[in-house]
GUKOLPA-973766 format. One record per residue (C-alpha): residue number from 0; z, y, x. Coordinates in Angstrom, 3 decimals, always signed. Example, Ala and Ser with C-alpha at 12.3 -4.5 7.8 and 13.67 -1.06 7.14 Angstrom:
% GUKOLPA-973766
- 0 +7.800 -4.500 +12.300
- 1 +7.140 -1.060 +13.670
This chain:
% GUKOLPA-973766
- 0 +97.852 +85.056 +165.481
- 1 +95.350 +87.917 +164.961
- 2 +93.173 +85.635 +162.834
- 3 +96.174 +84.736 +160.686
- 4 +96.977 +88.423 +160.162
- 5 +93.365 +89.127 +159.205
- 6 +93.485 +86.307 +156.650
- 7 +96.686 +87.722 +155.199
- 8 +95.147 +91.210 +154.878
- 9 +91.984 +89.793 +153.317
- 10 +94.041 +87.811 +150.804
- 11 +96.019 +90.906 +149.884
- 12 +92.821 +92.917 +149.329
- 13 +91.378 +90.179 +147.131
- 14 +94.598 +90.034 +145.109
- 15 +94.619 +93.806 +144.525
- 16 +90.927 +93.706 +143.574
- 17 +91.576 +90.875 +141.132
- 18 +94.459 +92.759 +139.495
- 19 +92.309 +95.890 +139.243
- 20 +89.592 +93.939 +137.456
- 21 +92.103 +92.496 +135.010
- 22 +93.396 +95.973 +134.262
- 23 +89.883 +97.405 +133.809
- 24 +88.925 +94.903 +131.136
- 25 +92.111 +95.309 +129.128
- 26 +91.203 +96.739 +125.748
- 27 +94.295 +98.799 +124.978
- 28 +97.086 +100.735 +126.619
- 29 +100.324 +101.384 +124.767
- 30 +102.558 +104.402 +125.302
- 31 +105.856 +104.560 +123.450
- 32 +106.914 +108.002 +122.194
- 33 +110.341 +108.475 +120.578
- 34 +110.020 +110.124 +117.181
- 35 +112.717 +108.645 +114.920
- 36 +112.964 +111.359 +112.286
- 37 +109.352 +112.178 +111.488
- 38 +107.302 +110.297 +108.942
- 39 +104.203 +110.629 +106.835
- 40 +104.037 +109.714 +103.179
- 41 +101.218 +110.249 +100.748
- 42 +102.712 +112.201 +97.854
- 43 +101.128 +111.865 +94.440
- 44 +100.245 +114.756 +92.155
- 45 +97.727 +115.609 +89.481
- 46 +97.403 +119.257 +90.568
- 47 +93.999 +120.017 +92.140
- 48 +93.770 +121.864 +95.452
- 49 +90.317 +121.628 +96.947
- 50 +89.797 +121.950 +100.697
- 51 +86.515 +121.197 +102.409
- 52 +86.224 +120.203 +106.047
- 53 +83.411 +120.048 +108.569
- 54 +82.833 +116.621 +110.101
- 55 +82.708 +116.238 +113.881
- 56 +81.322 +112.866 +115.085
- 57 +83.609 +111.500 +117.782
- 58 +81.197 +108.787 +118.824
- 59 +78.704 +111.384 +120.029
- 60 +81.316 +112.662 +122.496
- 61 +81.416 +109.303 +124.308
- 62 +77.936 +108.747 +125.773
- 63 +76.834 +105.675 +127.725
- 64 +79.543 +103.429 +126.280
- 65 +79.081 +99.720 +125.544
- 66 +78.075 +98.777 +122.017
- 67 +81.039 +98.400 +119.680
- 68 +81.053 +95.643 +117.071
- 69 +83.816 +96.214 +114.518
- 70 +85.063 +93.249 +112.498
- 71 +87.537 +93.358 +109.575
- 72 +89.931 +91.028 +111.360
- 73 +92.926 +91.979 +109.183
- 74 +91.397 +90.302 +106.115
- 75 +93.512 +87.383 +104.942
- 76 +90.365 +85.553 +103.838
- 77 +86.594 +85.876 +104.103
- 78 +86.133 +84.349 +100.660
- 79 +85.093 +87.267 +98.397
- 80 +86.557 +85.477 +95.378
- 81 +90.023 +85.322 +96.950
- 82 +90.411 +88.861 +98.253
- 83 +93.631 +90.500 +97.109
- 84 +94.084 +94.166 +96.208
- 85 +94.961 +95.214 +99.761
- 86 +92.172 +93.080 +101.247
- 87 +89.604 +94.685 +98.980
- 88 +90.792 +98.228 +99.702
- 89 +90.719 +97.457 +103.428
- 90 +87.191 +96.071 +103.174
- 91 +86.045 +99.134 +101.203
- 92 +87.373 +101.601 +103.770
- 93 +86.108 +99.420 +106.618
- 94 +82.632 +99.466 +105.041
- 95 +82.654 +103.273 +104.861
- 96 +83.811 +103.712 +108.459
- 97 +81.426 +101.061 +109.774
- 98 +78.350 +102.991 +108.650
- 99 +76.814 +106.304 +109.678
- 100 +77.885 +108.875 +107.105
- 101 +79.883 +112.149 +106.941
- 102 +83.120 +110.368 +105.979
- 103 +82.930 +107.971 +108.923
- 104 +82.100 +110.828 +111.301
- 105 +85.082 +112.821 +110.020
- 106 +87.450 +110.037 +111.119
- 107 +85.732 +109.400 +114.453
- 108 +82.989 +106.939 +113.547
- 109 +83.076 +103.166 +113.889
- 110 +85.839 +103.339 +116.471
- 111 +88.244 +104.396 +113.704
- 112 +88.009 +100.885 +112.217
- 113 +90.387 +99.732 +114.962
- 114 +93.054 +102.183 +113.753
- 115 +92.470 +101.094 +110.155
- 116 +92.830 +97.426 +111.072
- 117 +96.130 +97.992 +112.869
- 118 +97.447 +100.023 +109.936
- 119 +96.632 +97.177 +107.527
- 120 +98.383 +94.682 +109.786
- 121 +101.480 +96.868 +109.749
- 122 +101.745 +97.395 +105.987
- 123 +104.794 +95.856 +104.341
- 124 +105.280 +95.863 +100.558
- 125 +108.329 +97.809 +99.401
- 126 +109.705 +99.348 +96.230
- 127 +109.929 +103.091 +96.819
- 128 +109.940 +106.262 +94.752
- 129 +106.930 +106.364 +92.436
- 130 +105.738 +109.617 +94.007
- 131 +104.936 +107.797 +97.276
- 132 +101.951 +105.536 +97.906
- 133 +102.445 +104.735 +101.599
- 134 +105.294 +105.810 +103.863
- 135 +105.033 +105.708 +107.654
- 136 +108.175 +106.290 +109.719
- 137 +109.936 +105.678 +113.021
- 138 +108.812 +105.914 +116.631
- 139 +105.120 +106.275 +117.364
- 140 +102.940 +104.225 +119.679
- 141 +99.727 +105.633 +121.119
- 142 +96.920 +103.104 +121.460
- 143 +93.841 +103.844 +123.578
- 144 +90.843 +101.664 +124.310
- 145 +89.796 +101.601 +127.951
- 146 +86.286 +100.650 +126.868
- 147 +85.589 +103.215 +124.134
- 148 +88.108 +105.926 +124.966
- 149 +89.141 +106.141 +121.312
- 150 +92.861 +106.636 +120.748
- 151 +95.162 +106.647 +117.745
- 152 +98.852 +106.420 +116.996
- 153 +100.871 +103.930 +115.016
- 154 +104.265 +104.454 +113.428
- 155 +107.033 +101.923 +113.810
- 156 +107.003 +101.188 +110.082
- 157 +104.289 +101.419 +107.426
- 158 +105.446 +100.674 +103.880
- 159 +103.140 +100.188 +100.898
- 160 +104.866 +101.145 +97.654
- 161 +104.663 +98.490 +94.945
- 162 +105.771 +101.163 +92.450
- 163 +103.120 +103.695 +93.458
- 164 +99.612 +104.367 +92.222
- 165 +98.110 +101.876 +94.688
- 166 +99.258 +99.173 +92.255
- 167 +100.586 +100.915 +89.143
- 168 +99.318 +103.224 +86.407
- 169 +102.170 +105.537 +87.249
- 170 +102.833 +108.385 +84.781
- 171 +103.254 +110.741 +87.735
- 172 +99.489 +110.750 +88.200
- 173 +97.230 +109.571 +90.994
- 174 +97.064 +110.757 +94.584
- 175 +94.271 +113.095 +93.506
- 176 +93.125 +114.827 +90.355
- 177 +89.724 +113.227 +90.948
- 178 +90.666 +109.557 +90.494
- 179 +92.991 +107.663 +88.157
- 180 +95.896 +105.646 +89.611
- 181 +95.609 +101.903 +90.212
- 182 +91.837 +102.048 +90.757
- 183 +89.548 +101.021 +93.547
- 184 +88.812 +104.663 +94.313
- 185 +92.472 +105.671 +94.534
- 186 +93.274 +102.809 +96.895
- 187 +90.445 +103.927 +99.198
- 188 +91.763 +107.491 +99.195
- 189 +95.302 +106.291 +99.957
- 190 +94.164 +104.378 +103.067
- 191 +91.875 +107.167 +104.262
- 192 +94.687 +109.696 +103.850
- 193 +97.035 +107.656 +106.034
- 194 +94.274 +107.067 +108.577
- 195 +93.981 +110.838 +108.865
- 196 +97.561 +110.931 +110.196
- 197 +96.735 +108.389 +112.904
- 198 +93.607 +109.855 +114.518
- 199 +92.875 +113.206 +116.093
- 200 +90.131 +115.669 +115.264
- 201 +88.770 +118.831 +116.877
- 202 +91.216 +120.709 +119.077
- 203 +93.101 +117.491 +119.890
- 204 +95.154 +117.900 +116.696
- 205 +95.941 +115.226 +114.148
- 206 +93.118 +115.109 +111.659
- 207 +95.517 +115.663 +108.754
- 208 +98.660 +117.783 +109.295
- 209 +102.110 +116.262 +108.839
- 210 +103.033 +116.214 +105.159
- 211 +106.058 +113.937 +104.810
- 212 +108.289 +116.795 +103.681
- 213 +105.704 +118.750 +101.686
- 214 +104.111 +117.553 +98.450
- 215 +101.689 +120.491 +98.462
- 216 +100.516 +119.740 +102.015
- 217 +100.076 +116.092 +101.077
- 218 +97.926 +117.099 +98.115
- 219 +95.845 +119.404 +100.306
- 220 +95.319 +116.573 +102.780
- 221 +94.254 +114.224 +99.997
- 222 +91.798 +116.694 +98.529
- 223 +90.376 +117.267 +101.989
- 224 +89.688 +113.530 +102.286
- 225 +88.116 +113.454 +98.825
- 226 +85.899 +116.462 +99.580
- 227 +84.512 +114.801 +102.719
- 228 +84.317 +111.201 +101.461
- 229 +83.590 +111.508 +97.723
- 230 +79.951 +110.468 +98.034
- 231 +80.742 +107.325 +100.049
- 232 +83.582 +106.402 +97.673
- 233 +81.272 +106.710 +94.665
- 234 +78.527 +104.673 +96.337
- 235 +80.904 +101.746 +96.859
- 236 +80.990 +101.196 +93.095
- 237 +77.507 +99.701 +93.488
- 238 +78.668 +97.090 +96.005
- 239 +80.705 +93.951 +95.467
- 240 +82.786 +92.170 +98.094
- 241 +80.044 +89.641 +98.885
- 242 +77.586 +92.434 +99.639
- 243 +80.103 +94.318 +101.770
- 244 +80.888 +91.253 +103.883
- 245 +77.147 +90.677 +104.339
- 246 +76.774 +94.274 +105.541
- 247 +79.556 +93.759 +108.081
- 248 +77.807 +90.677 +109.476
- 249 +74.433 +92.425 +109.555
- 250 +75.805 +95.402 +111.461
- 251 +77.585 +93.058 +113.880
- 252 +74.224 +91.578 +114.828
- 253 +72.853 +95.049 +115.530
- 254 +75.840 +95.953 +117.690
- 255 +76.564 +93.024 +120.037
- 256 +80.136 +92.652 +121.229
- 257 +80.831 +94.448 +124.521
């Protein structure tokens, strides 16, 4: 009888240990936070309002972590000749974040590619007011990696405006006075702006303040992104999709999957 009880206790301990191991290797934890009325939308304007920002590398705050190998898994194809407009913009921003530079550091380094990828997966095409490029709304979900410690939020809905400057030469102007609408550069800025609403910066505050109800705040947020990332955006003009995909593969070899 005592031996049977010991076996039962041992089995229970092994079961708890097994469940603990499963939990420890899980990559993400989701926390649902009700927030039905708040939303972020990137308002478009041609009025300049320059704001500079100091970059704070988030990766440096997480020492002794396993190597992280980002992959642009939200691409609909790996054929550079078949990449659509959204695919190409995603690859451009992914390329910036996946390298060591001030723009990547501003958003948290390579870890921020996971937030970008989830945003791209969420995007749904819609016809909205021309003054909006992307609108995010609904409840928010906080996502945190157990392995890297990086966290970000996602909104219930993310809508990409087919009438906005991501796709159209809208007469209302681009998202920034720096770039024309319906260009590669503008699409990069649009995605980086929205990413800034999903990740946190110094002081545990959202990197870009809420701007859904304020066109002027939206413009300030956009110009902040441009001021930090302008050099990396300009450098991308020298790269084509084939070269960017090759860079992704090369960096993946240098950073083996954890």
